[in-house]
N, C-alpha and C positions, 0 to 999 in steps of 0.2 A: 338633668342635661347630658345628652350623650353625644359623642362624636360621631359623625358620618364619614365613611370612607370616600364614597362617590358624591361628587357635588351635583345637584339638581342641574336641570336643563338651563333654567333662568340664570343660575349662578356662573355657569361656565362661560356665559358670554357677557358677564356683568363688566362695567366698566372698572377699570384697574385705578387703584388709589394713588399710584406713583405719580400722576399728572397733576396732582392738587398743588398750586402755586403756594409756597409757604407764606408769602406776604398777606395772603387773604385769610389766614388762620386766626381766629379769635382765642385769647386765653383769658378773658375777664372772669369766667366761673372758676378756673383754676387758680386765679390770683385771689379771687373771693375766699377760698378755702384757706390758702395760705395766711391771709390776713386773719381770718377767725381763728386758725390755730394758733397764731403768734400771741393773739389777745388772751385766748384760754391758757396757753401754756405759763404766761406772766402771771396770770391769776392763781393758777394752780401752785406755781413756785412759791408765791408770797404765802398761800395757805400751809404749804408743806414746811415752810421755815418757821411758821409760828407753832404747827402741831408737833414738830420735833426739836424745838429750840433747845440746844445743848444737850439733847438727850444721847447717851452713849450706849452702844451694843458691842456684845462679843462675837467675833467671827473666828470659828474653829476651822483650820486648814488641814489637809490630809497629812501633813508632816508632824501634827500634833501640836504646832505653835497656835496662839490665839492672839488676835488682833483686837484693840479696843478702837472703834471707829465711830464716826458721827451717824446716828440714824437719819435716814431720809436724805442724807447727802452723799455719803460714800458709796461708789459703785464697785462692782466686781473688777471693772476696767481699772479702778485707782488702786485696788488692792494687788492686781497683776502688776501694775507699773512700780508698786513698791517693792515687788520681789526681783523683777528683772525687767529690762526694756524688751528682751526677745520676747517674754512671755506675753507681755502687753500687745506686742505686735501680731503674735501668733493666735491669741485666745479667741477663740470663735463664741462660745457659749458658756454659761455657768450651770451648775447644778447647785440648789439649795437643798439642803437636808437629804441628800442622795437622790430624791426622785423628781423635785420640781425644777424645770428648766427655766433659766433666768437670763434676761438680757444683760450683755456685758455693761451697758450704759444705764441700767435700771438701779436706782439707789435701794440699798438694803435698809430695811425698816425694823428688824427684830434679831434678837440673839440666834445665830444658825450655824451650820456646818456648810462650808463652801468648797465647791470644787470647781476649779477653773479648767476649761476643756480646749484642747486644740482640735484642729480639724482632723478626724479620723473616718476614712472612707468605709471603715467596717463598723462605725456605730450608727445604727439606725436613727437614733434621736439627732445626731449631728448631721447627718445626711439630710434628714427631712427639714430640719431648719435651715440648711444651706439653700437647698432647692426652693424652699418657700420665700427665702431672701432674694433668690434669683427672680423669681416670677415677679416680685415687687420692681426689682431693677428692669424687667421687661415692661412692666406697666409704666414705670417712670419714662422709659424711652418712648413708648407709644404716645404718652401725653406730652412729652417734649416735642415730637416730630409732628404730631396732628392737632395738638391744642384741645379746644373745646369740641372739635369735630369727633373725637373719640369718646365713647361712652364705655367705660369698663364695667365689666361684669363679674367674674370669678377668676381668682389666679391661685390655685393651689399647687402644692407639691404632689408628685405621683411617686407611690412606693415602687423603688428600684427603677424608676423610668423617668426622672427629672421633673419638669415642671410644665405648666402652660398658662396662658391668660387668653380669656375670651372677651369678645367687646363688639359693639356696633360702631360702625365708622359712618359719619354722615358727609354728605358733600358740603353742606352748610349747617352751621350750628344755629342759624336763626329759628329754626323750629323749636329749640329749647326755649327761646324768649316766649314764643305763642304758647307753650306748654305750660310756662311759669304763670302765665294770666288766666289759664284755664282751669275752671273748678272741677273738670272730670276726674274720676279716680286714678290712681297710680296705675292700677292694672290696666286700664283703658289707654293710658299714655304709652305703657310699653306695647300694647297692641297697635297703637297708632305708628310708633316708631319701627316695629317690626314690619309693618306693611307698607311703610314709606318706600317710593322709588328712589329717593334721593340718598341712597346708601351706597358705600364703597365696599369692594371686596378685595382682599389681598391674594395675591399669588405667590408662588415659590420666589419670583424674581424680585419681590419686595423685601425679602428678608435680609439680604446684605445690607441694605440701608439702615435698616432697624438695628442691626448689630452694630453699625458705626455709632448710633446713639446710645447703645448698651455701653460701648467701649468709653465714651465719654463719660457716662454716668459713674462706671468703675472707677476711673482715672480721677474723677473729684472726691472719692472717699467719703461721701457722705455718711455721717452716722445715721443709724435707725433710732429715732426718738418714739417715745411711747406716751400716749394721754388716755386717761380713763374718763368717759364723759357720759352724759345722760343721753336719752333717746332724742330729746328735743334739740339738743346741740348738734347731734350728729344728723339729724334731719335738715337743720338748717345749712349744715356744711355741705351736704350733697344734694341740695334742693333741686339742682338741675339734672340729676342723674336717676332716673326712675328705676334702674335696675339696682343700684345700691339701696335706694329707698325700699325696694321689695325686701331686701335682707333685714333693713332695720326695722321694717314694721313687723317682722318675724320675731324679732326680740320681745321678751315681755317689757311692758311699759316701765316698771320699776328697776328693771336690770340693767347694769352698766354696761357700756359698749366701749371696746378697746379700739383706738387707733394707733397707726404708725406712720411716721414720716421719714422719707429719706430724700435729701435735697428739696425740691418743691413738691414732690409726689406724696399724697395722703391717701390712705386706704383704711378701710375696715379690716381688722384682722385681730386674732387672739395672740398671735406672736408663739413664741419668742423670734427673735432675729440675730443674725451675726452682728459683730460690732459696727462695721460700715462696709459700704459697697465696694471698697478696695480689695477686701477679702475675696471677692467673686472674681478671681483673677483669669480664669479660662472657661469660655462657655461658646455654645453653639447654638443657633435656631435649625430646629429640625426639619419642620414642615409646617405649612399652613393648611388649615381644614376648615370645616363648618361645623356648627353646633346648634342645637335646637333648644331655644328657650323654654318654650311652653310645649310639653308633651302632649297636650290633649288636642294641639293643631298638629293633625297627622301630615307626614311628609308628601302625601298625596294631594294634599290641600292646594289650591291655585293661590294661596296667599303666601308670599315669600316670608319666612321667618327664620333664616339661617344667619347666626352670628359669625364673626370671624373667630377662629381660635388658633394661636400659635404655640407650638411645642418647642421646649428647649431642654438643653443639658448643661450642667456646669460642674466644674471642680476648681480646687484651690491653685492648681498648676497645671501647665500643659501636658504633663506626663500622665496625669489622670485622665485628661480627655483623650489622650492617644490610646491608652490602655482601654478605654469605654469603647471607642470605636473599633478596636480589634476584637473585643468581646462581642459587640454587635454583629460584625461580620460573621464570627463564628456562630453566633446564636442564629443567624438567618439559615446557615448551614444545617444546624441542628434543628430547625423548627418542626415540631412533630407533625405538622399538616404536610409539609414537604416529604418527610422520611415516610410518614403513613402512607402517603400516595405512591411513593417509590417502591415501598415494601408490600403494597396491596394489603394494608392492614384494616382500613376502615373507609368509609365514604358518607356522604350526606346527600339527601335530596331535597329540592324546595318544597316537595308536596309533605315533607314532614320535617320542618326546620327545627333544628337544636336536637333532633334524636338521631343517634348513631346507628349506621348499618355497620356491624362487626363483620369483616370478611373472613374467610376461613382461617387465615394466619392470624388475625387480630384476635378472633375468637379463641384460638389456643392460648395467647398471652393472657386474655381476661379470665380463662379457666384456671390457667397455672396460678395466677394471682389470688382468686377465689379458694381454689383448693389448699393453697399455700395456708391462708388464714383459716382455714377450716382445720387442717392438721394442728395448727396452733391452739384452736379452740379446746381441743382434746387435752392439750398440755395445761392450759390455763383455766380449764372447768367451765366451759360456756356449753349451753344447749342450743342447738340452731333450730328456729320456727320458721314457718311460712304463713304469712299474714295476708289478709285481703288488700286488694290494690285500690278499691273505692269504698267509701264510708258515707253514710248519711249525715246530712249538715248537724245532725244533733251531736254527733261525736266530736266535730271541730268547734261548736258552741261550747261544750263542757271543757274541752282542753284550752279554749280560748284563742285558738287559731282563727276561727271565723271572724274574730273582732280584729285581730291584729296582723294576719298573714293572708286574708282572703284574696287580695288583689294578686299575691303570687300563686294561688292555686287555680287549677283547672275545675271548673264548677260544671257540673252535668245534670241536665234534668232528666228523670227517669220516669216512666209510667209504668202501670201494672201490666205484665204480660198476659198473653192468652191462658197460659197455665194457671197463673195466679188467678185470674179472674175466675175460672172454672172451678177453682178450689184443689187442683192437682198439684200446684206447686207447694215446696215444703214450707216456704214463709212469704206466702202472697201479701202484696200490699194493695190497698185500694186509693186510687187517685194518683197523682203525680208527686213524686219526692224530689227534694234537691240533694245531689251528692257532691262530694269533692275527691278528685284523685289525690292520694297521699303523698304530701311533700316530705314527710318524715314518718318514723315507724312508732315513735314513743306513745301516741294515744293507742294504737293497736295493741301494744305490749301491755299497756295498763289493763286492757280488757282481758287479756291472757292472765295476768296476774290475779285479776278480780274473779276469774272464772271458777276458782274453788277456795276452799278455807285455807288459809296461810298459818303457820305456826313459826316463831322463832328458830325453831329447829330447821326450818326450811331454808333460811337466810344463810347468806347471799343466794339470790336466784339471778343467774346471768342469761339472759336471753339474747341471741344473735340473729339477724335477719340479713338476707341479701335481695329481698324483694325490690323490684324497681320502683324508684321514686320519680314523681314529677313536678316540677316548678316552673310556673309560667315567667321565665326570664324575657326580659325586654328584646326584641328581635337585634336591635343595635348591639347587645351585650353578647351575644352568641359568638363563641369563638372556638373552632375546633372541638377538642375534648376537653378544654378547660372550662368552658361555660356551656352547658348544655341544657335541654329541657327534660330529658329522660336520663336517668343515670342509676347506677348500682352502687351502694354504699355498704361497707363492711360494718353496718350499724349493729349496736348492741346497748342493752339497758341493764344495769345492775341495779336489783332491789336489795337494799340491805338496811340494817339498823344503824343508828347514829354511831354506836361503838365499833362499827365495822368500816367506816369511811377510811380511815387511815390503811388498813389492810388491803381494802379494795382498790385505793388509788396507788399504794405501792405496787399491787399486783398488776394493774393496768400499765403503769410506767415500766415495769419489767417487760411487759409485752411490747410496748413500744421500742424499748432498747433492743430487744431481739430482733425485731422485724427489721428496723432501721440499720442494724449492723449488718444484716443479710444483705441489704440493698446497697451497702457500703457507700452511704452518702458521707462526705467528709466532714460534715459538721451539721449539728443541730442544737437548738437551744429551747428551753421551755420558758413560757410567759404566764405568770399568774395574774388573774384580774380578780381584783377583790370587791368588797360590798360599795354598790353604788348609792347615791344619794335617794333614789326611789326605791331602795330595796324593799322587799315584803317579808314579814318574819320578825323573830326576836333577834336582837343583837347578840346575846349570848349564844344562840344557835349558829350564827355567821362566824363568830370568834372561834368557835370549837371547830367548825368546819375548815376555816381558813388555817387554822393552826395545824390540823392534820395534813392539809395540802402542802404546807410550807416544810413540815417534818418529812413528808414522803419526798418532795423535790430535794431536799437536803441530803437524803439518804442515797439518791442517784450518783451523787459526786459530780454532776454536771452543773455547769453555770444556768442560772435562772434570773429572769428579771421580773419586777413586780409592776403591775399597772394599777395604782391606786384607783378605786372607783370606777374601773372599766368592765366590772362583772355584769352579768345579766341580773335583772330584779329578782329572779327566782333563785339564784346560787351563784358562787365563785367557779371560776373556770381555769384550766391549763390548756394553753395551746402550744403546739410543737411547730417550730419554725425550723425547716430544713434548707440548707444551703446546698445547691447543686454543683456540678463540675464547673460550671461558669461562675460560681459565687453569687448566684441569684438566690433570693430567699423566697421560699414557698410556705404558707401555712397549710399544714396538712392534716395531722391529727389533731383530735380535741377531745378533752376530758370535762365535761360540765355537770356540776352538782345541781340537783333540782329538788326545792324544798316544796314547791307549790303544786307541781302537777299531780302528785299523789293526793294532795288534799282536794283538788278539783274533781277527782275520780273517786274520793272517799274511800282510798285504799286502806287497809288495816291488816295487821297480823296479829295473832295471839302471843303475847310475851310470856316470858317465864314467870311474871308475877300475875298471869291469868288475865290481865287487863290488855284491851285493844291498843294498838300502837300503830302509828303511820310510819310507813317506810321511807326512806330517801332513795331517791332514783340518781343515778350516775349515768348520763348519756356518754357514750364513747365511741368513737371511730378511729381506727389506727392507720388506715390507707386513705381515709377520707372516701372520695368516691373512686371506684375502680378505673372509670374513664379518665379522670384527671391525673391519678397516680400513673397511668399508661402514658401519658402526655409528658409528665415530668421525667419518667424513667427514659422515654425515647430520647428526650434532649440531654438528659444527663449522661447517658451511654453513647448518644450520637448514632443511635439505632443499631450498635455493636451489642447485641443482647448477650448477657451471660448464659452460658450453656443451658442452665436449669429453667430459665424463662424463655428461651429461644424458640421461635416458632419455626426455625429452619436450622436444625441442629447439625446435619450432614447431608452432602451431596457426593453421590457416588458417580465417578466418571470413568466410563469404560474405554479402553484403549484397544483397537484391534477390530476383529471381525464381529459377526452376530453372537458367536460363542462368548465373547466378553460382555456384550449387552445382557445376554441372559443370566450370566454369572452375577453381573450387576443388580439384577433384579432379584437374584436370589439372596444376595448380601442385604438388601432393602428389607425383603421379607423377614429375614432373621433379625435384623434390628428393629422392625417394626412389630415384633410380636405382640399379640393382644394382651398378654399380661401386663399389668401397669408398671412392674419394676424393670421390664425389659422392651418397652414400648417408646420409641424415640422417633422424633420428625425426621425422616430421611426420604431424600428425592434421588431419582436417576436421571442423569443428562443423557438423553438418547438422540441428541442431535448430530452424531458423528462428526462433530467439529474437532479442530486440533486440541490437544491436551492443553497447550497454553491458553487457548481461548476458553475452554471449560473451566480451568481453574480460575481465571480472571473473572468470568461470569459469575462463579460461586462466590468469590471474594466480595465482588460488588453487592451481591445478594445478601452479604452477611451471614453465610453458612459458617458455623462454627469450625466444621472440619470438613475436608475434601478427602475422599477415600478413592485412591487411584486402583483400578483393576486391569489387568490385561493376561497375557497368555499365563505368565509366570505366576501370578497371585491366583489364578483359576485353578492351576494345577496344584499349588500349594494350600489351597483354601485359606487364602491371606488377602489382606488389602494392605496398600501402602498409604500411610496417614499423613496428611499435612494440616497444619493449623491455619486458622483465618489469617494469620499475619505472614503466612508463607513459611514458617518453620516446618521442616520436615521432620515428622516423629518417629519415621521408620516403618518397618513391615511388621504388622500384627496380626495374629489371628482373630476371627470373627468373636469368638470367646473373649479375647483381651480387649478388643474394642468395646464389647457389651460391659465388660467389668469396669473399664475406664468411664464410659458414659454412665453408667450407675453410680460410681463414685463421684462423679461431677455433680449429678442429680442431688445426691445425698447430702454432699457438702455445700450445696447452693453456690457452685462455681460456675 
């Protein structure tokens, strides 16, 4: 499901929901859910009492104390209340055994270490929980206002962006009565509802009224309660909501389903949640949009299928909401799409959606980033290669991408060329073949590794590649430079022995540390994702690899977190999370171990024992994609590029007659010397404007330095130097300016 920015024509003129008289709204299906919940809750409470009858468990607290409590009865909230009233009031969520998030109202069932967490805006887990709970508060407000007329679909939290809930709003819930008596499939019922003309659509003017219902729900301080049920019970609970039944039917029949309740609102949810709705003290609804439920029904279809989607944001106090609004205003000013257009860095065209046209000044930045990484490759021992853009289907079948990634690839049908059919081509093919544009470089690098006999003496082999990659992103997901279809990645693959994993991971982390310190990111963290339940390979192999990664992370001296079971099936990975000047978090670099791809390509090297061994592959990217890193840096710096990256390093402003203009051009020529160490991006303002206007224009265009030249400077072969911020650095010779610029480049300033 993907949000659409522009509402289709039929939606723009749709009937508005605010006219629905509340006295006509039915709540029988909502009440049916509450009744079933109460019966099931009482039933489970009895079973729990019998199961944990008088069983005691020990709970260890961060201060070293240990509390003996009743299993299946005592909750983290009970323990918090036993410590202090203020802790019980402010506690938002608990952590069990350091990594498992736990509801404050959920009984503890075994010996454990318990951490009680207050609201912390910098804690990703707490923020995610807080916003997810806020989505439930929004869902509760919608059901309170619209009763059975609203069919809720999905209501997740959004990383760094709050939450949303999407839903279908009916003019009359009688259609649900008809559907319950209808034997047609749930999918057909969804289609029928989406195609119905008896639906309502929200506008921005409806949001204040919904906020009132959210405020009422917040003031009630309804606790979040949890039940685990089977699929049959969940089906009966949501029998009148085919959207929820869609989610339920996707759960394996023998798998448990988790439900949460706050007030009379009940929803499917894995949780966890905050203690009660009263902790969500400050919130706002940001916009009403539309969302498509069935992707296969194209937007050009004549069949309406848009759901309502409401976006919101929330914090524990008004100060948090105020600070967020200020940050959002600043983010609008820093939007890389706005600055990119203002600085003529890049553009797009509908005839090539998702593919960037890098303009001259943007190309300068992209080249600087790539060349910077190339210099570091020499420092860290990489060999750069150039690999094909397109491969036959057989390669992707061997790598597994054809089975698991085909929908995200661009597939091309190719036929034999005239040269091939006549025998004049080097590698002629008969008939048509199916090809795929490469979405990643790893399979091609496997072919390079396999192109010759390898020995343990050759390892590690570090292959780097800047070749363009193509991924068939959905049109609705495309966004500036951050989500594109064609991009360039500082992609590299390390082929090494098991015994070299630790040293190669350490080397790669050192690479990350150097690059990110040069970019002057204020903060970044590492996340280690470990063996998932569907892993392939030997447990011992995974354990050795994870131990090596943990040791390498510890040696960095930086904080890192662990995501148990979140690794790919073929190996553990490290993600690098960067926090920019606006304190937004971006996942950029990644370091991924891969035990399986070398086996799929039957890669081997001759070991010291004269036997054949399979290498391990380390996939790694430091920048991620150059395009996305450019977007992050634009917004991080607000377009005020550091000198070494700047596409506009100096503007020469002549004051006086034609002689000054000619001297300005001489200064530009001297500073734009073809030799790399003395080549800087310098322009001349020949507009004959006033000095103040020329300086102001240069500052707005984000030139790092303004070089003023007049008769005196021409006679003395000097320039008067001003910094971008207006500070006057004085009169310097051209040689001194070259030396200053060279020093700034060398020191990445």
